BAVEXGU-631360 format. One line per field, with one value per atom (N, C-alpha, C, O, CB): residue number from 1; atom name; x, z, y. Coordinates in pm, 1 decimal, m for minus. Glycine has a CB too. Layout:
<sites>
kevex NUM;... .
lodo CA;... .
u X;... .
w Z;... .
v Y;... .
</sites>
This chain:
<sites>
kevex 1;1;1;1;1;2;2;2;2;2;3;3;3;3;3;4;4;4;4;4;5;5;5;5;5;6;6;6;6;6;7;7;7;7;7;8;8;8;8;8;9;9;9;9;9;10;10;10;10;10;11;11;11;11;11;12;12;12;12;12;13;13;13;13;13;14;14;14;14;14;15;15;15;15;15;16;16;16;16;16;17;17;17;17;17;18;18;18;18;18;19;19;19;19;19;20;20;20;20;20;21;21;21;21;21;22;22;22;22;22;23;23;23;23;23;24;24;24;24;24;25;25;25;25;25;26;26;26;26;26;27;27;27;27;27;28;28;28;28;28;29;29;29;29;29;30;30;30;30;30;31;31;31;31;31;32;32;32;32;32;33;33;33;33;33;34;34;34;34;34;35;35;35;35;35;36;36;36;36;36;37;37;37;37;37;38;38;38;38;38;39;39;39;39;39;40;40;40;40;40;41;41;41;41;41;42;42;42;42;42;43;43;43;43;43;44;44;44;44;44;45;45;45;45;45;46;46;46;46;46;47;47;47;47;47;48;48;48;48;48;49;49;49;49;49;50;50;50;50;50;51;51;51;51;51;52;52;52;52;52;53;53;53;53;53;54;54;54;54;54;55;55;55;55;55;56;56;56;56;56;57;57;57;57;57;58;58;58;58;58;59;59;59;59;59;60;60;60;60;60;61;61;61;61;61;62;62;62;62;62;63;63;63;63;63;64;64;64;64;64;65;65;65;65;65;66;66;66;66;66;67;67;67;67;67;68;68;68;68;68;69;69;69;69;69;70;70;70;70;70;71;71;71;71;71;72;72;72;72;72;73;73;73;73;73;74;74;74;74;74;75;75;75;75;75;76;76;76;76;76;77;77;77;77;77;78;78;78;78;78;79;79;79;79;79;80;80;80;80;80;81;81;81;81;81;82;82;82;82;82;83;83;83;83;83;84;84;84;84;84;85;85;85;85;85;86;86;86;86;86;87;87;87;87;87;88;88;88;88;88;89;89;89;89;89;90;90;90;90;90;91;91;91;91;91;92;92;92;92;92;93;93;93;93;93;94;94;94;94;94;95;95;95;95;95;96;96;96;96;96;97;97;97;97;97;98;98;98;98;98;99;99;99;99;99;100;100;100;100;100;101;101;101;101;101;102;102;102;102;102;103;103;103;103;103;104;104;104;104;104;105;105;105;105;105;106;106;106;106;106;107;107;107;107;107;108;108;108;108;108;109;109;109;109;109;110;110;110;110;110;111;111;111;111;111;112;112;112;112;112;113;113;113;113;113;114;114;114;114;114;115;115;115;115;115;116;116;116;116;116;117;117;117;117;117 .
lodo N;CA;C;O;CB;N;CA;C;O;CB;N;CA;C;O;CB;N;CA;C;O;CB;N;CA;C;O;CB;N;CA;C;O;CB;N;CA;C;O;CB;N;CA;C;O;CB;N;CA;C;O;CB;N;CA;C;O;CB;N;CA;C;O;CB;N;CA;C;O;CB;N;CA;C;O;CB;N;CA;C;O;CB;N;CA;C;O;CB;N;CA;C;O;CB;N;CA;C;O;CB;N;CA;C;O;CB;N;CA;C;O;CB;N;CA;C;O;CB;N;CA;C;O;CB;N;CA;C;O;CB;N;CA;C;O;CB;N;CA;C;O;CB;N;CA;C;O;CB;N;CA;C;O;CB;N;CA;C;O;CB;N;CA;C;O;CB;N;CA;C;O;CB;N;CA;C;O;CB;N;CA;C;O;CB;N;CA;C;O;CB;N;CA;C;O;CB;N;CA;C;O;CB;N;CA;C;O;CB;N;CA;C;O;CB;N;CA;C;O;CB;N;CA;C;O;CB;N;CA;C;O;CB;N;CA;C;O;CB;N;CA;C;O;CB;N;CA;C;O;CB;N;CA;C;O;CB;N;CA;C;O;CB;N;CA;C;O;CB;N;CA;C;O;CB;N;CA;C;O;CB;N;CA;C;O;CB;N;CA;C;O;CB;N;CA;C;O;CB;N;CA;C;O;CB;N;CA;C;O;CB;N;CA;C;O;CB;N;CA;C;O;CB;N;CA;C;O;CB;N;CA;C;O;CB;N;CA;C;O;CB;N;CA;C;O;CB;N;CA;C;O;CB;N;CA;C;O;CB;N;CA;C;O;CB;N;CA;C;O;CB;N;CA;C;O;CB;N;CA;C;O;CB;N;CA;C;O;CB;N;CA;C;O;CB;N;CA;C;O;CB;N;CA;C;O;CB;N;CA;C;O;CB;N;CA;C;O;CB;N;CA;C;O;CB;N;CA;C;O;CB;N;CA;C;O;CB;N;CA;C;O;CB;N;CA;C;O;CB;N;CA;C;O;CB;N;CA;C;O;CB;N;CA;C;O;CB;N;CA;C;O;CB;N;CA;C;O;CB;N;CA;C;O;CB;N;CA;C;O;CB;N;CA;C;O;CB;N;CA;C;O;CB;N;CA;C;O;CB;N;CA;C;O;CB;N;CA;C;O;CB;N;CA;C;O;CB;N;CA;C;O;CB;N;CA;C;O;CB;N;CA;C;O;CB;N;CA;C;O;CB;N;CA;C;O;CB;N;CA;C;O;CB;N;CA;C;O;CB;N;CA;C;O;CB;N;CA;C;O;CB;N;CA;C;O;CB;N;CA;C;O;CB;N;CA;C;O;CB;N;CA;C;O;CB;N;CA;C;O;CB;N;CA;C;O;CB;N;CA;C;O;CB;N;CA;C;O;CB;N;CA;C;O;CB;N;CA;C;O;CB;N;CA;C;O;CB;N;CA;C;O;CB;N;CA;C;O;CB;N;CA;C;O;CB;N;CA;C;O;CB;N;CA;C;O;CB;N;CA;C;O;CB;N;CA;C;O;CB;N;CA;C;O;CB;N;CA;C;O;CB .
u 2751.8;2857.5;2911.0;2906.8;2912.7;3036.0;3100.1;3241.2;3260.1;3022.4;3337.3;3456.6;3553.9;3568.7;3535.4;3653.4;3727.5;3846.6;3833.6;3689.4;3946.5;4088.1;4200.8;4191.4;4110.5;4321.4;4437.8;4527.8;4549.3;4485.2;4581.5;4725.8;4861.0;4905.7;4765.2;4937.5;5072.2;5147.0;5078.8;5102.6;5243.6;5336.8;5242.3;5181.5;5403.0;5263.2;5207.9;5129.3;5057.3;5330.3;5099.5;4959.6;4815.3;4833.1;5002.5;4736.3;4621.6;4498.7;4425.9;4586.8;4515.6;4440.5;4271.5;4231.0;4546.9;4210.1;4076.8;4075.3;4135.8;3890.1;3929.7;3966.4;3817.9;3708.5;4019.5;3887.6;3804.2;3809.6;3921.1;3856.8;3647.9;3686.4;3591.9;3510.5;3690.6;3567.1;3485.1;3411.0;3459.2;3580.2;3260.0;3152.7;3200.7;3258.1;2993.5;3153.2;3166.0;3016.0;2943.9;3243.7;2979.9;2819.4;2847.6;2944.1;2738.9;2675.4;2669.8;2664.6;2714.4;2560.2;2592.1;2568.9;2675.9;2786.7;2579.0;2657.1;2860.1;2762.3;2843.5;3017.3;2672.0;2634.3;2696.2;2715.0;2440.3;2711.2;2833.6;2697.4;2587.8;2982.4;2768.9;2645.5;2634.9;2725.7;2664.5;2531.8;2490.3;2521.0;2579.5;2353.2;2464.6;2486.4;2480.1;2570.3;2479.2;2319.0;2301.1;2396.2;2411.9;2194.0;2460.2;2408.3;2601.4;2637.5;2365.6;2665.6;2817.5;2804.2;2886.0;2927.8;2690.8;2690.5;2636.6;2558.6;2665.7;2583.1;2543.0;2684.7;2690.1;2281.9;2780.4;2892.0;3031.7;3134.6;2939.9;2963.5;3075.6;3033.3;3083.8;3147.9;2892.6;2814.1;2859.9;2899.6;2613.6;2835.5;2875.4;2994.7;3004.2;2894.9;3095.0;3233.3;3241.9;3248.5;3327.1;3240.1;3247.6;3170.2;3232.9;3304.9;3044.2;2970.2;2939.9;2873.6;2835.0;2978.7;2899.7;2940.4;2890.1;2759.7;3092.5;3213.9;3186.8;3237.6;3322.2;3071.2;3101.3;2967.9;2954.8;3086.3;2866.5;2781.0;2832.0;2813.3;2689.2;2989.6;2996.4;3078.0;3063.2;3035.6;3125.9;3240.1;3125.2;3147.5;3339.1;3016.3;2922.5;2868.1;2880.5;2804.0;2816.7;2749.7;2913.4;2901.7;2648.5;3008.1;3098.2;3136.8;3118.5;3173.0;3186.3;3192.3;3172.0;3218.0;3099.7;3017.6;2866.5;2872.0;2876.6;2635.4;2876.9;2900.7;2754.5;2710.5;2875.9;2717.0;2594.4;2600.0;2500.4;2504.9;2735.5;2727.0;2649.5;2551.7;2876.6;2768.1;2695.2;2543.3;2491.6;2739.9;2440.8;2287.3;2264.4;2229.7;2195.9;2292.5;2286.3;2255.6;2169.5;2612.6;2354.8;2444.1;2349.3;2304.6;2693.5;2308.6;2222.4;2046.4;1952.9;2249.9;2074.4;1919.7;1886.0;1781.8;1949.6;2024.1;2028.9;1952.3;1855.4;2257.0;2051.8;2080.8;1907.8;1857.1;2182.5;1876.2;1827.0;1580.2;1474.3;1935.6;1626.4;1543.9;1523.9;1433.6;1586.8;1666.7;1643.2;1609.6;1516.6;1834.4;1677.0;1686.0;1514.7;1461.8;1758.6;1441.3;1256.1;1232.3;1247.5;1194.8;1196.8;1137.9;1175.3;1084.4;1161.6;1296.9;1346.8;1254.7;1211.9;1463.0;1263.0;1141.4;1018.5;951.5;1167.0;977.2;868.4;783.5;669.7;909.3;863.2;916.1;856.9;761.4;1048.8;938.8;986.5;860.7;870.5;1173.0;766.8;635.9;519.0;448.1;596.0;517.3;431.6;455.4;354.6;423.2;584.8;584.6;519.7;466.3;726.4;573.3;511.2;412.2;386.8;612.0;289.6;205.0;63.2;m51.0;210.9;145.0;121.3;74.0;m44.3;192.3;202.9;204.5;222.9;266.4;275.9;167.4;128.2;186.7;152.1;84.7;323.1;441.8;445.0;480.2;612.5;397.0;384.0;362.6;265.2;346.1;406.0;483.8;460.0;537.7;518.4;346.8;286.9;370.2;411.8;164.9;403.0;489.3;635.4;694.7;464.1;713.0;792.4;850.9;965.0;755.8;755.1;752.4;731.3;768.6;688.4;686.8;592.6;745.5;790.3;385.0;786.3;898.0;964.0;927.6;816.7;1046.6;1229.9;1276.4;1284.0;1318.5;1316.0;1421.0;1322.0;1327.1;1527.5;1172.1;1132.5;1106.5;1120.4;1050.6;1028.5;1037.8;1184.2;1194.1;1034.7;1285.4;1398.7;1405.3;1391.2;1566.1;1427.2;1415.7;1346.5;1410.5;1336.8;1179.1;1077.7;1183.7;1214.4;863.6;1178.1;1251.1;1348.3;1363.4;1304.8;1437.3;1583.0;1498.4;1519.4;1743.9;1440.8;1425.8;1337.7;1333.1;1377.7;1266.9;1138.5;1286.2;1297.6;1043.7;1384.2;1467.3;1593.4;1682.1;1584.3;1561.9;1693.5;1655.2;1732.8;1769.9;1509.1;1353.5;1398.7;1453.2;1108.6;1388.1;1316.8;1475.8;1460.0;1200.7;1624.4;1697.4;1769.5;1880.0;1785.6;1662.2;1678.8;1632.5;1688.3;1556.6;1556.5;1426.1;1471.8;1457.9;1199.2;1551.1;1530.7;1707.9;1750.9;1493.3;1758.1;1866.5;1863.9;1939.7;1929.8;1790.0;1757.9;1726.9;1800.2;1732.6;1625.4;1564.3;1590.7;1582.5;1539.6;1648.2;1703.1;1845.2;1865.4;1668.0;1948.2;2075.5;2146.9;2269.2;2107.7;2068.9;2216.4;2125.6;2133.9;2306.9;1986.2;1938.9;1952.0;1896.7;1863.6 .
w 5406.9;5331.5;5362.8;5467.4;5297.3;5401.4;5488.4;5370.0;5278.1;5573.5;5433.2;5311.9;5365.4;5487.4;5247.6;5253.9;5328.8;5263.5;5167.6;5296.5;5310.2;5306.1;5294.5;5340.1;5392.4;5227.8;5186.8;5274.2;5322.9;5061.1;5296.9;5370.9;5297.3;5251.7;5440.2;5268.0;5185.5;5312.9;5401.2;5026.8;5327.4;5442.4;5590.6;5637.7;5434.4;5618.9;5821.1;5731.9;5826.2;5999.2;5674.4;5619.2;5601.8;5529.8;5417.7;5635.6;5576.4;5487.0;5522.8;5662.1;5403.7;5246.5;5190.3;5127.6;5082.7;5227.1;5171.3;5027.2;4969.9;5257.9;4965.6;4886.6;4823.4;4871.7;4857.7;4693.6;4648.5;4544.0;4492.2;4684.9;4432.1;4389.7;4274.1;4353.4;4433.3;4153.7;4123.9;3986.8;3898.6;4072.9;4050.8;3996.1;3841.9;3799.9;4049.8;3764.0;3568.7;3573.3;3619.1;3396.7;3527.9;3457.0;3318.5;3254.8;3511.0;3274.0;3173.3;3031.4;2918.8;3198.5;3094.0;3163.3;3086.8;3135.7;3328.4;3019.5;2971.3;2927.1;2901.8;2758.4;2912.8;2865.6;2981.6;3102.6;2859.9;2857.3;2946.0;2969.0;2915.1;2840.8;3088.4;3164.3;3110.7;3032.6;3296.7;3124.3;3097.6;3208.5;3316.5;3077.1;3148.0;3266.4;3360.5;3425.0;3277.8;3426.6;3541.5;3646.3;3767.6;3531.8;3541.0;3613.1;3677.1;3792.9;3471.7;3607.0;3671.9;3766.9;3858.8;3557.6;3760.9;3836.7;3899.2;3927.6;3821.8;3983.4;4127.4;4207.3;4306.0;4118.7;4034.5;4078.8;4159.3;4225.8;3933.5;4109.6;4221.8;4343.0;4449.4;4159.1;4272.2;4443.9;4567.7;4681.6;4447.4;4491.7;4597.0;4677.7;4794.2;4543.9;4575.9;4613.0;4711.9;4834.5;4469.5;4647.0;4757.2;4832.0;4854.4;4749.8;4907.1;5004.3;5054.4;5157.1;4951.8;4996.5;5065.4;5014.1;4916.3;5064.3;5083.9;5072.2;5108.2;5055.3;5160.7;5237.2;5298.3;5209.9;5213.7;5510.5;5126.3;5041.4;4984.5;4964.3;4977.8;4871.2;4794.0;4820.6;4784.5;4712.8;4864.7;4907.5;4932.2;4863.8;5079.4;5029.9;5054.0;4912.7;4892.5;5122.7;4844.6;4670.3;4598.0;4564.4;4593.6;4570.4;4547.3;4607.3;4538.2;4527.8;4709.2;4813.1;4779.9;4773.8;4913.2;4747.4;4685.1;4582.4;4527.9;4737.6;4480.4;4334.2;4292.1;4177.2;4325.2;4353.1;4315.7;4289.5;4300.4;4414.2;4249.0;4208.9;4040.3;4006.0;4223.0;3959.9;3841.9;3864.3;3795.6;3733.5;3936.4;3899.4;3955.8;3904.0;4013.2;4044.5;4180.8;3993.1;3939.6;4328.7;3977.2;3850.5;3748.8;3681.4;3760.2;3718.2;3587.2;3593.5;3521.5;3536.4;3722.6;3818.7;3836.8;3817.0;4023.6;3883.2;3886.8;3719.8;3698.8;3893.8;3620.8;3524.0;3415.2;3380.8;3480.6;3399.9;3372.8;3415.9;3358.2;3384.0;3540.6;3605.1;3565.9;3521.3;3753.8;3614.7;3627.2;3464.4;3443.6;3685.3;3315.1;3179.4;3177.9;3178.3;3082.6;3175.8;3196.7;3269.2;3175.0;3319.8;3407.4;3459.7;3386.5;3337.1;3593.6;3378.6;3312.4;3141.7;3089.7;3319.1;3118.7;2961.5;2979.0;2882.3;2806.3;3079.9;3118.7;3211.6;3221.0;3204.4;3243.2;3250.1;3186.2;3205.7;3198.2;3097.5;3001.7;2898.7;2790.5;2930.9;2908.4;2806.0;2873.9;2811.4;2837.8;2995.7;3108.0;3092.5;3056.0;3226.7;3087.9;3072.9;2939.2;2915.7;3080.7;2866.5;2698.0;2653.4;2535.8;2531.9;2754.2;2702.8;2774.8;2736.0;2669.4;2908.1;2982.9;2961.3;2986.1;3012.3;2877.0;2856.0;2655.4;2599.9;2960.0;2588.4;2513.8;2409.2;2328.5;2543.7;2391.1;2317.7;2246.4;2305.1;2450.0;2115.5;2029.4;1928.6;1903.3;2044.3;1802.2;1707.2;1612.6;1524.9;1657.2;1632.7;1560.2;1556.3;1451.7;1633.8;1700.6;1752.1;1733.1;1771.5;1825.1;1671.7;1658.1;1472.1;1435.7;1740.0;1400.3;1301.7;1263.3;1162.6;1261.2;1332.5;1328.9;1412.3;1326.2;1459.8;1477.3;1592.7;1662.4;1777.5;1725.5;1612.4;1615.7;1754.0;1842.4;1570.3;1701.9;1876.2;1954.3;2047.2;1950.4;1921.5;2095.9;2163.6;2279.8;2146.1;1983.3;2063.3;2174.7;2276.6;1908.2;2054.6;2138.2;2276.7;2379.3;2059.0;2282.5;2443.5;2491.9;2543.0;2464.9;2496.7;2580.2;2663.1;2759.6;2411.1;2522.5;2563.4;2659.4;2714.8;2482.0;2644.5;2668.9;2858.2;2958.7;2537.3;2862.2;3011.1;3094.5;3217.3;3040.1;3020.6;3028.0;3118.3;3240.6;2836.6;3030.9;3027.4;3176.0;3230.6;2787.0;3207.3;3239.8;3394.4;3489.9;3166.6;3395.2;3512.3;3539.0;3648.5;3413.3;3478.9;3490.2;3560.6;3627.3;3352.2;3495.5;3486.8;3664.6;3718.9;3298.1;3690.8;3830.6;3956.1;4065.7;3827.8;3926.7;4078.3;4041.9;4128.4;4067.2;3878.6;3879.2;3966.7;4005.9;3684.9;3967.6;4057.9;4171.1;4225.2;4039.1;4270.8;4323.6;4398.0;4495.5;4297.4;4379.9;4378.2;4407.9;4502.7;4301.6;4240.2;4237.6;4248.9;4369.7;4085.8;4196.8;4217.3;4295.3;4284.5;4170.2;4419.0;4510.6;4594.2;4683.4;4479.5;4601.1;4760.6;4812.2;4922.1;4802.2 .
v 1075.1;1060.8;1012.1;1076.7;1121.7;878.8;836.5;819.5;739.8;705.8;954.9;921.4;846.0;839.2;1049.1;762.0;644.4;710.6;786.7;461.5;684.1;691.9;598.3;484.3;740.2;646.6;575.4;601.7;712.7;601.5;506.3;535.2;577.2;471.9;408.8;670.7;650.3;693.7;745.8;751.2;682.4;701.4;669.5;573.3;873.1;772.5;798.1;881.2;914.3;888.9;918.5;1033.6;932.1;833.8;1121.7;941.3;944.3;1053.5;1146.1;904.2;1008.6;1102.0;1072.4;974.5;1040.8;1167.3;1053.9;1104.7;1195.3;1073.5;959.4;955.5;1056.5;1085.6;816.9;1085.1;1254.4;1254.8;1261.3;1402.7;1245.5;1187.3;1307.0;1354.4;1040.3;1366.4;1463.5;1324.3;1253.2;1646.6;1354.0;1285.3;1318.3;1418.8;1340.2;1186.7;1253.1;1261.1;1172.4;1116.2;1361.5;1400.7;1414.6;1456.8;1556.6;1341.3;1323.2;1483.8;1482.0;1227.5;1591.7;1712.5;1779.8;1801.4;1711.9;1798.4;1897.0;2026.4;2115.4;1803.3;2062.3;2213.7;2346.8;2359.5;2219.4;2427.7;2565.8;2612.7;2628.0;2705.7;2628.9;2760.9;2856.2;2884.5;2827.6;2942.2;3058.5;3198.3;3190.1;3026.9;3321.1;3388.0;3407.9;3461.4;3431.5;3355.9;3338.7;3255.0;3268.9;3299.5;3151.9;2998.8;3080.0;3059.2;2767.5;3138.7;3182.6;3291.4;3292.6;3237.8;3410.2;3486.9;3428.6;3519.5;3585.7;3307.9;3305.7;3111.5;3038.2;3271.9;3136.7;3070.8;3183.3;3171.5;2988.8;3266.9;3345.9;3409.4;3445.0;3463.4;3410.1;3465.5;3374.3;3398.8;3443.8;3255.2;3165.9;3197.4;3235.9;3043.6;3168.5;3186.2;3325.1;3333.7;3199.1;3389.6;3449.4;3507.5;3611.1;3504.9;3517.1;3575.7;3412.5;3397.8;3692.8;3317.0;3166.6;3096.5;3041.1;3126.4;3065.1;2995.3;2848.8;2750.0;3058.6;2854.1;2704.5;2627.8;2505.5;2693.0;2722.5;2624.4;2590.2;2470.2;2640.7;2688.0;2626.8;2471.1;2354.4;2713.9;2511.9;2429.7;2270.5;2170.6;2514.2;2272.6;2174.0;2077.6;1956.8;2255.0;2164.0;2157.7;2130.1;2012.2;2363.6;2158.2;2065.6;1976.2;1876.0;2098.0;1948.6;1790.6;1664.3;1550.3;1780.3;1786.6;1575.6;1620.0;1509.8;1524.1;1704.4;1625.5;1740.6;1736.1;1388.0;1797.5;1892.2;2035.7;2107.1;1888.3;2086.6;2211.2;2254.0;2320.3;2249.0;2165.0;2192.8;2181.7;2269.9;2100.6;2105.5;2041.1;2216.3;2322.4;1854.3;2184.8;2382.4;2504.5;2574.3;2459.9;2468.7;2651.1;2598.1;2690.9;2660.5;2496.6;2482.6;2507.6;2542.7;2323.7;2466.2;2462.1;2638.8;2701.4;2366.8;2684.9;2872.7;2931.3;3004.2;2944.6;2857.3;2894.6;2951.4;3058.2;2769.1;2804.3;2775.1;2801.9;2777.4;2692.7;2859.6;2884.3;3079.3;3150.0;2819.2;3101.0;3296.7;3305.8;3383.7;3427.7;3229.2;3248.2;3280.2;3391.4;3106.2;3133.3;3098.6;3233.5;3311.2;2930.7;3331.6;3417.0;3551.2;3618.0;3406.7;3589.7;3649.3;3704.5;3807.6;3568.2;3591.1;3634.5;3598.9;3562.6;3553.4;3601.9;3557.3;3702.2;3748.1;3413.8;3719.1;3898.9;3990.6;4065.7;3934.1;3968.8;4082.6;4041.4;4099.2;4070.7;3970.0;3894.1;3992.4;4071.3;3676.3;3971.2;4055.3;4125.0;4185.5;4057.6;4225.9;4374.0;4471.4;4579.7;4400.0;4331.5;4464.4;4415.5;4441.3;4485.2;4298.6;4300.5;4373.8;4398.4;4183.9;4393.8;4531.5;4626.6;4649.8;4581.9;4757.2;4829.2;4860.7;4961.6;4853.5;4723.4;4755.6;4776.9;4863.1;4811.6;4670.2;4722.9;4528.5;4426.1;4810.0;4546.0;4460.1;4443.4;4514.2;4417.2;4365.2;4414.0;4503.0;4540.9;4337.5;4536.9;4689.8;4799.8;4849.5;4753.6;4850.8;4890.9;4892.3;4993.2;4859.5;4781.4;4734.4;4723.1;4694.4;4632.4;4749.3;4811.5;4964.4;5024.6;4752.7;4992.1;5135.0;5227.6;5303.4;5123.5;5233.7;5308.8;5191.9;5167.9;5415.7;5124.8;5112.3;5083.4;4998.1;5267.7;5266.8;5251.0;5237.5;5156.9;5397.7;5343.7;5274.8;5175.8;5137.8;5300.1;5107.9;4938.2;4853.6;4785.2;4825.3;4926.1;4838.1;4911.4;4844.9;4836.7;5051.4;5145.3;5056.4;4964.5;5308.4;5045.5;5002.8;4756.5;4686.4;5011.1;4767.4;4621.9;4552.2;4443.3;4594.7;4737.6;4716.3;4779.5;4711.6;4842.7;4866.6;4870.0;4771.2;4778.2;4994.4;4677.7;4562.5;4498.9;4507.6;4457.4;4439.2;4277.9;4359.4;4293.7;4216.9;4507.4;4529.5;4533.6;4530.5;4665.7;4541.7;4593.9;4412.1;4398.2;4666.9;4311.8;4262.7;4116.1;4013.9;4274.4;4186.4;4097.9;4216.7;4217.2;4062.6;4281.8;4374.6;4265.7;4259.4;4535.9;4211.0;4130.2;4004.7;3918.2;4139.4;3952.6;3815.3;3768.5;3660.0;3751.7;3884.7;3895.3;3909.0;3828.6;3966.8;4001.7;3983.7;3881.0;3864.1;4024.5;3793.2;3659.9;3550.3;3472.3;3633.0;3561.7;3396.0;3417.8;3405.3;3295.9;3441.4;3452.4;3480.9;3471.4;3492.6;3534.2;3615.0;3609.3;3693.7;3784.3;3495.7;3441.9;3380.0;3378.5;3418.3 .
</sites>
């Protein structure tokens, strides 16, 4: 990527513009967590993605991938443990507790493998 400069007085200023994207979807939980992680722990990667205009696309991709993986892992754990609609109808509190523990386990794995990688 070649930068161009504009001379104003004795100084050369880089011609930097933010690219306009058609994708104005708000970031979800995992996209925002990834953004915070990049800012605090990987500032050079954050700056590079921001300068080349790929930060939003990267964050949207991470958000979608992480949400999809969490849903898949929760469904797999529920199927493996036999948690189904019958349990939901018979013992709602037990069902809610199990589903919350499955979601917590899935999020812990996804945060470690995708968001904070």
